[in-house]
Steps between C-alpha positions, in 0.01 A plus 500: 500500500741577219489835324763644269623856569208587724622464856746788479269763649463369852319803641183461293197324657479123496215486249704714264754216503247222452310642202804483266520128577189458287520784252872496423574133437588384851383181667346384827630163615378263771787377717362234739820478705543874552476660844368849567524682832386839620653652812262753654652811652418581860478866400407635158691821421246618244165667550212305651256625235619352172192593296656801327815304411311196371275724290798684354670173407179364346466808279865469394441142388182602317673780310793282391343163424122511463446720193132596459407272790674730746161661558400192701768576760389862525142380545604252768664781697219743414730771369452692172686378195608854414651743752482255788721718717717197588871523430606161363858608437712447191402190298700580187760231572233234545332600173836497324565151637168377366577646160852356492380151589217525244248385757154384404195723559282448804218378274719197422533433873121507538441270203773244567591506869200627696186476285291464817571861595184706467507814286311816593560690179128586487538732802434859393520668842605412852538666838247560777140621516452779753186631663413836338378641833783367717814452294673314783263205444566244227314202363633192682431130453425462871520166684568209265211297638229761438536582129365844587709803395532779755629856522813507712779744581729520198824311558615412148534128565378212283141474638432846355658451158245548222543390138264612224503283188416559136190284555389758763547272799633623834742262671570570866784358708775257411519366144553132426856439374422197281226387266437200727383727783174652384413681821513867401226695677274736305270769632148372431151636557289243688146622566624862493774425752873487421667163536838350414471175308731298280492665159459174307208393721324836466543495123367144473193596703448813286519723804543878489875553497553757224573857607533814290671817616413833341627849575225750577507877539275665754345844468765650725776381268603214729593180319445159650443136413168327458487123531236307310437128539399283207355152526 
């Protein structure tokens, strides 16, 4: 890889070094005779749980390089776009570097380098769906082989991630990264029972997969959500 004026900041995450290769006029070269080795340490001096650090680095990359598409990273980690409560540190130098190198926008990267990457710009809300009677229970995709959603103890991991789209569909679980993988699961009503089916299949079969959420106010002044299913 050859990048001009980018490799100075050696403490930033690896992805933060790779993205300028594409957006700032660098190049990726295939060297058939090259040799790469990785020596594994017997003891790792850093923490065993790297989730918090990986998430922080991912959000840093999103804020510097991904423009309006940064929301996809926040969705992937299931954290709010505003006031996430995660300290990503100072990124002013990285933003200044991008400005100085006159780097291309991330939309150019999607159009010219990775057009297969799926966009989820139609997502209007994301998070988890909790049981109103027991708020420690969340909607979960359950075992992969059953296609039956379940209520399970909330743990904040991918099987409980919910995405509500502008077309009023509810996606549950992991989202397909590319347009070639059309295996997103939607919450569908099948004979008055909830099921998880591939969204494209359910739409083709004209199944009930459209959900509408409305805020309601009870006589006691308590506000809640009412879910209505449309075929």
